[in-house]
Structures are given as structure tokens and as C-alpha cells.
N, C-alpha and C positions, 0 to 999 in steps of 0.2 A: 259607347258605342265603339266600332272600329275608326279608328284613323287610315286613311290611306293616303300610302307617300306617294304612288301614281296609278295611274287611269287602269294601267294592266292588272292591278290587283282586286278591282271591283269585279263583282263575281257578273258573268256574261247577261244574265236576266235581268239586273239592275243599270244594265246600258241601252241607250237606244239603239236600235238597227237603222242606220244610214241609205243602208244597200235597198232600204224598200224604195230610195230615190234613185239612186243610180248605186250598179253593183261594182262599179270600179270611177276611176278619175276620168279614163280613157275615153267613156261613155259620157261624162261631163265635159269634158273636153270637145266633144262633136256636137253636145247642144247649144253650148255656147256659140260655137262656130255658125253652126245653123240660126240661131236667134240673129246674129249678125248679118245673115247673109238677108233674113228675113225682114231686119230692121233697114236694109238697103232696099229691098224692093217695096217697102211700104212708102219710103219716099218718092217713091215714082208716082204715087197718087194725088201729090201736091198739083194744082193747078188741072188734074185729070179728072174730076167725079162731076160729070153731068146728068147723071141720069141715075135711075133706081138700080141699075145692075152693076153701076162702079161703084155705089156707094156702099152695096151688100159686099161686094169683095174686097172692099178697103175694110170695114167693119169685122167680117169674118176672117180674114189673115191678124190682124189686131189683135182679134180674141185667140188664136192659135198661138201668137207671139207670143201675148202676154202668160199663156197657159206654160210654155216652155222658160219663159224667164223666169216664172217666180221658181220653177223647179232649181233652175242653173244657181238662181240666188242663194235661197233657201238652204239649199246642200251647202253651199260655202259657208255660210253664215252658223249654222249647226256646226259645221267643223270645227270653226275657229272657238265657238263658245265652248267646245269640248276641251279644249287645251289653246286661250289667247297667247302663249310663247310660241308656239307653233308656226314655223317661219311658211313652209309648204303650204298649212291651212290660208295663213293673212294673203298669200300669194292668189288662192283661186279667189277669196272674197276681194280682194282690189281689184282683180279681172274682171269679177261679177259687177262691183261699180261703176269701172270704165264703159263696161256694157249698159248698164243702167242709162248713161248720160247720151248715149247713141241711141238707144231706144227712144229717150224723152225728145231726142231732136228731131228722129223720124216722125213722131207723130203730132209734135207741135203744131203745124198747120191747119190741124184739121176743126179745132175749137173754134177760132176764128171764123173760118170757111163754114161749119155749121150755123152760126149766130148770125152769118152774113145771108143766109138763105130768110124766105119766108115760110109761115109756116103751109100756104097752098101749096109751094112748089113741094114741100119735103112730103105733105102729106100724099101727092103725085106721086113721087118716087115710091112711097111706101105702097101705093095703089099697085104698081104696074111690077113690083118685085115681092113675090109673095115672103121670100127668107128675110126682108127688113121687119117682119111682123115681130119676129123674136128679139128686134133691137128696138122696137118702137118706143118704149117706156123711157128707155134710156135718153135716147134722142130727146123726147119733149121734156125730158128733167133736165137736160142739158139749157133747153130754152127758157127756165126758170130764170135763167142768170141774164137773159139777153138785155134786161133793163141795169143792168149791173156790170155791163160789157162796153169798154172804149172801142175807138177807132183801131183799126189795126196798128197803125202809126205811134197812136200812144199807147195800146197795151205793148208794142214792141219797147218803148221809152221804161214803162213799169216792169216788165220781166228783165231789162238790162240791170234796174233799180234794186232788183230782189235780194241783193246779197247786202245794197246797203239799211234795208230794210231789216235786215236778219241781223246788223251788226250791234244791237243792244243785247240781243238773246247769247251769239257768240260772245260778245264781252262778258257778260255774266259767268256764263258756263266756265270760260278760262280763269277768271278770277277764284270763283268757287270751287274750283276742281285741281286747278295747278297753283295759283298763286296765293288763297289763303292760307297763313299758318296759326293752326291754335297756340292757345297758352299751354302751360303746363300744368301738370297733375303730380300728384304725388304718390308714389308706389309702396307696396306692402313693406318694404323694407325702406323707406324714407328717401328714397330719390327721387329727382325732380325729373320728368320726361313729359313730351312734346304731345299733346291730348290728338288722339286719329278720331274720326268718324265711328267705325268701329268698337272703338274704347270708349265714346260718349256713350252708344247707344246701351251699353251694360252699366257703366257708372250711374248714368241719371236713373235706373233701378235699383241700385244699393241700396243695403238696409242702411248703412253708416250715411247721414244725414250730412255730415261734414264733408265727405268725397262726393255727395249730388252737388254740394255747390259750390267744392270747388271745379267741380266736372264744368256744370250751369255757365260760371263766369270764363271759365277757360273757352268754352265754344263759343260765345258770345264775343269774346273779347275782339277779332280779326273784325266783326262784322260793324261793331261800335266805331271800329277804327279808320275802316273803310266807308262809314256812312255817307259821305258825299257823293262817292266814286259809284257808288252803287245806286245811289239816290237819281242819279244822274243815266246811269244805264237804265233804270225802270222808268223813269219819266220820258226819255227817250222812246221805248218798246209803247209808251201807253200813247203819248202822241201819234207815233206810226200808226197805231190801231186805228186812232180817231182821223186821221188824215186821209188813210185809203179808202176808211167808209166814207167820207166825204166824196172824194172822188168819184167812187163805185157809185153813190146816190143811194145810201141805206139811211134811213132814218136817224141810227146812231151805229155805234161801236158795238155794241151787245146786240143789235138788230143783226147786222152782219155775221158775227159768230153763230147764232142761232139759225140764219136762213139756210144754211145744208141739210138739216135736218127737219125742217119745219117747223120749229118751235116756236108757238110764240113766246113774246116776252112778259106775258103773264104768268108762265110756267116759273120761270127765274122768279121772278118776283112774289109769287105764292109762295116759292119755298122758303124765300127769307122772312116772310110774311107769317107764315103760319109755325115755322119753328120759333121763332120768338114769342109768339103767343103761348107758346108751350113751351116754355124755356126753363119753367119752376126745377121740374124734377132733375135737372142737369146743375141746378144749383144747390140740392137737396145732396144731390152725388157730392158733391165739395164739401158741404159740411159734415157729411160723414169720413169723408176722407180725414180729414181734419182732426175728427174725434179717435177715427183708428189710429192714425199714427202716433196721438198725443202730442201735437206739437200748438204752442201758443199762438204761432202765426201761419198758416199755410201758404207756402212759397209757390212759384212756379217748377221750382225743383224738386217740389214735393207730388208732383201730378204724376208722373210715369211711374214710382216703385211700387210694385205689387202689394196691395191690403193684408194678403194672407201669404204668409213666409213659411218656409219650411216643407211645401207640398211638392218641391219640382218632379215630375214625374218621368220615368223611363219609360218611351213608346216606341219599342222596336218597329222597323219598317214594316214588315209581315203582319204584325198586329195592328199599326196604324191603318193597314190598307184593309184588313178585316173589319175595322170599327167603321171606318168611312162605307163601306159597303151597308154594314148593317144598319147605319144611321139613315144613308140614303134608300132603304127599302120603300120609303112611302111613295117614290117617284115612280116606282113597278119595274117589272123585270126585264123590261125591253133596256131603260136605263141601266140597272146593274148588271146585265150581261155585256153592255158596251165596258163597265168599269171593269169587268174580270179579263176583256179584252185586251183592252189597257194595258194590265200588268203584264197577261198573257205571251202578247203579240210585240213587247218591247217597244210601247212607246215613250217610255217615261226613262230619263236620265237620273239617277236617283241621288248619287254621292258627290260628297263635295269631294274633289281632288285639287293638288296644286295646279295652279293655271286657267281651272276651269271659272268660267262667267259666273259672277255672284247673283244670288236673288234667285227667283224661279219666274217661269212665265210659260204660255202654250203658241204654240205657232201652227196653226190647221192651214195644211198644204192641199187645193184643190187636187183631187184626182190620185191622191196619198191617202195620207191621212194626219189627226193630229201630232207633234210633239210637243213634249212637256219637258223643261229643264227644271230641276230642284236640286236644293243642297242639303237635303235632308238630315236633322240633327239629333232623331229618335226623343224629341220632346213633343209637349202640348202646341207649341205655335208650329212645328213640321206639320204636324197632324192636320190644324187649319188650312195650311198654305195648300197640302196635299188635296185637300175638299176643296180648295179654293179653284186651284187651277186645272182639276177634272171637271169641273164646272164648265170653265170656258172650253175644254177640250171635248166634251161632248156635246156643247151647243157648237162648236168646229163642225165634229163630225156630222151631226144631223142635218147641219146646214148643208153641208157639200152632198151629204145623200139624197136629199129632197128637193134640192135648188138646183137649174142648170148655171153654169160659172157666173153668169153675169150676174145673178141676185145672192149667189152663196156667203160671200163675206158681209157681216153684219156690222152694225153701226156701233162704235164706241157709246153711244149713248145707251144701247139696250145691251152693252158686254157685261156689265158688273152685276147685274140681274142675275143670268146663270150661274156666276160665281158666289154668290152671297145668298142665294136661296139653300145652295150646298152646306154652307157656314150656319146659318138659321138651323137647319134641320141638324146637322152636328151637335152644337150647342146642347139642343132639344134633348137628343139622344143622349147624350153622355150626363144631362143633369138626370134624367128619368135613372138610369142606369147606374148612378153614384151613390153609395150609402155614407163613404166617410164624410163628415159635416164639411171639417176644414178641406177638402177637395173639393165638395159643392161650392163654397165659397170662392176657392182660387179660381174654379170655371167660372161661376157669375162675375166675378172680379175682371176676368180674361175679357168676357164679352162685353162688358159695359165700357170698360177701356176701348175694347177695338170699336163700340158702336161711337163711342165719341170721336173718335179720329177720324172715323170713315164720314161721320155726318155731321156732328155740329161744327167739327173744326173747318170742314171743307164749306159749309155754310158760312161761315165767318170769313173765308177765305174770299168767296164768292159774292159776298157784301163790299169785302174792301173795295175788291176790280168793280163791281158797280160805281160807287161812289167816287174812286179816284178818276174813273173815265169819264164819270160826269162832269167831276171838275174840269179835267182837259176839256170836253166839248165847251164847258163855258168861257175857255180861255183865262183858268186862272193858273197859274204857272206851281207845278209840283216839284216840291223839293223834301227834304229829310223832316224837316218841321211839319207841314202837311203831311205825309205819311208816317210821322212819329202820331201826332193827334188822333189822325183818323183810326190806325190800328190799335192806338191804347183804348180810346173809346169803346169800339167794338170788341174788345177782350174784356176788358170790366163788365160789360153787357152781355158777353157771353157766358163767363164765368162768373158773374156774381161778386158781392160785397165780401165774401169769405176768403176769397183771395186776395191776399196781401202782396201789393206791385212792387216788384224789382223794377229798377232802371231798366233793366237789359228789354225786358217785356217789350216795350215798345217799339224796339227795334225790329221785331218778328219779321216782317214784311222783309226785311233785308238777306232773308235766306230762304226764300221758296223759288224755284225754279219754276213751279207753273203757272207762275205769275206772267213767264214770258211766251206762255200758251194762251192768248187771253179766252176768257169766259169759258175755262175744261172744268175745271174743279166741282162746278157745280153739279157733275154725272156722276161722279162719284156717289153725292147725296142724293140724288133721284133715283139713280140704279139701288141702293142701299135700303129706301125707304121702298121700292116697289117689291123688293124681294123680300123684304118684314113682312108685306102684305099678302104676298102670294105665299109663301112658306107657313105663315098662319092657317091660311084655308085648304092647305094641302093635310096639313096635321090634326085639321079638323076632320079629314075625310070627306072635301069636299070633292066628289067626281068630277064634276064638270071642269072645276078650276084645273084639276090635276092634266084631265084633257086639253084643254086650253093652254096650260103652260108647256106640253111636250110639243102643243103644234107651232106655240111660240120660238122653241128651240129648232124647229125644222124651218124656220121660214126666212132665215138670211135677212137679206133685205128688201124682201117682195112688197114690202109695204114702207113707209114713214114709222119712225119707232116709237111715235106717241100713239100710232093706230096700231100698231102690232100689240102694244102694251095694252090697249083699250081691249083688244079681242080676250085679254085675260082677265078683264074685269077692274084692272088700274087706269084709272083717270087721271093722270097728271094735271090735267086744266083744273081740278077742282082741290082742293084743300084735303079732301077724304084721305090719301096715301099716305100725305106727312103726318095728319091728325093720328092717324093709326102705327106710323113709327112713333111718334112720341108716348101714347100710348104704351106701347109695347117698352119704351125704354123705361118708363115710371114704372112698369109693373117688376121688371130687372132691378131698378134700384129698390123697390119696396121689399121684395124677397131679400136679396143681399142686405138691407138695413135689420130685417127680422132675422137673419142667421147671424 
């Protein structure tokens, strides 16, 4: 594949076109100024909303401001992500961030004002002003929080404590990204060099077991050394969640986290219980891994190495795109036409270049279109990433086309469904069209490992969060010993007896940034299970499921996430979607075993 030394070398058709947002920076400047003026005008509504007409004018102007501000911010962010070293782009983003603070300040009065109204007054405002019908659902959604909102003075105090509450997360971020220094590993010519995260990702998949072991020990070294400091930040984060839930009168920290999406705690508990009842296929896979690697003891550093060697495929971008379109054909012509548009109209930034932001993402901009960032490497992982991000992209595009601005953004809870359906259809297509038995084994191994990481590992993390928060709610002090015991027992339960236990394993909790965003990881698992269920139905040719799924992609947030999924036939309040996902995993492991 081509390695580009600068962005200028990348073909024009493989770079996104930011002129679709602003044709030049002076137009961006003029919108930045416009948003600042609009924010000033919004502030004037503080204390001046007394009837339906003034309420409508405030909400309408706030939505117009939001539309413009999103364009201003997105343009600056995308410019920076093209080349994070570019001072000019960085300056635009700094100014957009400054504007964000002004916008927040200009609207901060509204929620306390709204929740200070009684429902009768709000209903009378809606009755007298026809334009408020558009905002009605949103206004009453805010009312759901009324029981959990404090007095104006108390809210003021809490908002001032915001920075203090986020300190554990900030501290861990600084430790994890800036301060932690990994141990050393040996290069091919025998030199000792400090390990980096990028090196670790490659070395832990190396065929040479000694290299894997050395990398594993070097990676965990700082986490073990810093165990007490990290335990103290995680303990503080958990206590903060528990304290805030109590202050806001939620029954528990878990229920506070689930409140926004209207998810009952039974969905969370059902995910954990059903997964553990069906864990045997994962244990079976560990046994296959041990046998295939021909090791006396299967250890944690043996869990990521591909089991089929020597089949690294080179898949150029053009070929990857064609393969994706063929694989997603079961979703219908409307869907594949949108995918072709993504490529032809330059919605995608394809190539890795110096200074470009790493990883991949989709950013939907209402009133423009989605923008997808890739760092395409012409390999199997990149093909899956392409299909994954295009799943998010089509979801964004269809929601924006079929929903008004107020309901166009979809919840994180449903986001991973659209991306994972694409991945399941892709693996199915590749397996059906691959004749080489080694490549078939490699594809199955790739998908099984991905299933394990996106589903089983996230369920284990979700249970760790649940247990540690419940301990804090009972007033039990959280420290290294408690975290180690909890993580170790869960690791053994999920991974089975066949995995030998290295001492470092029990410190796994200390390296997970998601634990500072409480009760978030379970959404990966529910999204993955929902997608497995839907993709299976679509592949069976179930026309009704296909129609309801395409409607789901057009629905944005016009209903609560669980209700949107129920319309597609996925009911996460029952064990069935999780059981179906477990069944699919068992089939994959069985087929891999036969091969």
C-alpha cells in the first residue's frame, strides 16, 4: 500500500470535502460572529418568558443557534483532525470551544425555569401557541427529571462542583495518557526499547510467544506500580456517582445512569445473567485456542494472537469498497445507493497521513451530511472498519433526512446496532465467497475474537461496575484488594478454568478509561446482540424485519431506544436477543472447531 508523506499527495477523491460545510474560512468567521450575537439575544430571555409566545420564540431561536453552532464547531474539529499539527486549524477549534462556553452560559437559565413551572401552566402555553406543538415532547421529556432536580440554589452549588466531580476522570486521563511509562521490550536486533501502546497492540498478536509475554509484562508494569493511586481515583469516581445519585434521589447509581434512555435496570441485569448462563461456548473457544497454539498453559498473553497464521490479506481501498457494497446488498438498493454516494460525493477521508487523527469515526451534521474519518491500511481490519463506520454514516444520513432537527440525533444506546449489522453481513458474505480453507479459518477467528471483545468482555466490565457501585452504596471502602478480588473472580468466571492466571490479570480494572464513564460499556453488548439478531433475520430474507430495520435507521430519537428496537422485533427486556447472540457465537466456535 502507498505510504503518504503529506496530505497533498492523497488523491482528491479520497479526501472529504469540507467545502460542503463552508466554502471558505471567512464564511465560517461570519457564522461564528452570528452565533455569538444569537447567544447574546438568548440571554435576554432570562426572566422574560411569561407566556406561550415568548416560550416559543426562545425555543425557536435556541434551535436556530444550535444548527449554526454545530456547523461552526464541526468544521473546526474536522479541519484539526486532518492535521492535528496545523496551528491555523487549532486556532479555529479553540475559538469554537470558547464559543461553546458562551452558548452554554446563555441557555443555562432555561432548565431551572422550565422545571419551576407546573404542568398545567406549560399545557396552557402550548394551547395558546401553535408553534409549541413541535417542542411539546421535548419539553415534557425534560419534566421527567423534575423529581431529580434540586432547588435553584442547590443546583447552582452542584454546577460549581462539576469540575471537582470530574477530577477523578481527569486525573486518570492524565496518568494514563501522559504520566504512565511502560516497561521495555527487546527489538529484532536485541536492543531494549520502551514499549508504546501502538507497539503493544502488534506485539501481543506476535507469533513469538516470548515476545508476547515480554510485551504483556511491560504493558502491565506501570499499572501494578501505580495500583494504589489508580485505585484511589477509581474509588473516588464510583463514590461520586453514588453520592450524586443519592443527592438527586435516584434509587441507585445504576438507575441514575439508565434514566435518560428509559432503560429499566432489569435489562442490565438480564444481559449479565443470560450471558453467564450461556458462557460454555466461550470456555470451549479457550480450549480450542490452547490446543491450536500447542501450549501447556494458556495465558492472558496468548488470547489475542491470531490462530491462523500466514494468510494476511491485502485488500486495496477500491476493492474493499466494492466488497462492502456487495456484502450489504441484502439491505436493499436505497441503502447501497447511499453507500455509493458516500464515496462519489467525498464524504470519507480515507488515508493515514502525518499528523492526521488516529482511529476512525462518523460525524453526522444536520443540514449537510455525514463525514467519515478512516486511516485505511488495505487489510481485513480496515475493511471491517469501513463497513462499521458506513453503518453509522447511513444511520446519520437517514435520520437527518427523515427527522426534524429536534429528533434527528440518535442515542448511543442504538448507535452500535447500525454498525454491527453491517459487520455481521460482511463476515457472512466473506465466508460464503471464500474457497481457501485457511482464509475461511482466519475470517472465522477474526469474527470470534471481535465477538469476544465487543460482547463478552464488555458484559464482564458491566458486571464489575455493578458490583463495585453496590459495594460503595453499602458503605464498603473500595481499595486495591477489593478491586483485585472482584476483577479476578469475574475474569475466572468468564474465561473458564483452562486459562492460567498471571498475577497481572487481576489488575485489569486499572487500565479501563470507560470505568470513569459509569454504566456505559453495557451498550456495546446490547447493541451487538441486537445486531446479531437483526442480521440473522435479514439474511433469512425476512422482508418485514428488513423494512422495520430501515425504518429504525430513519427514526433518530423520535422514541426511546428500547421502543425503537422493539419495532424491529428486538425486545431487550427479555432474554431472547442475548440468547440468540450466544447461540450464534456457539455456531461460530463449532464451525471453527470443525475447520
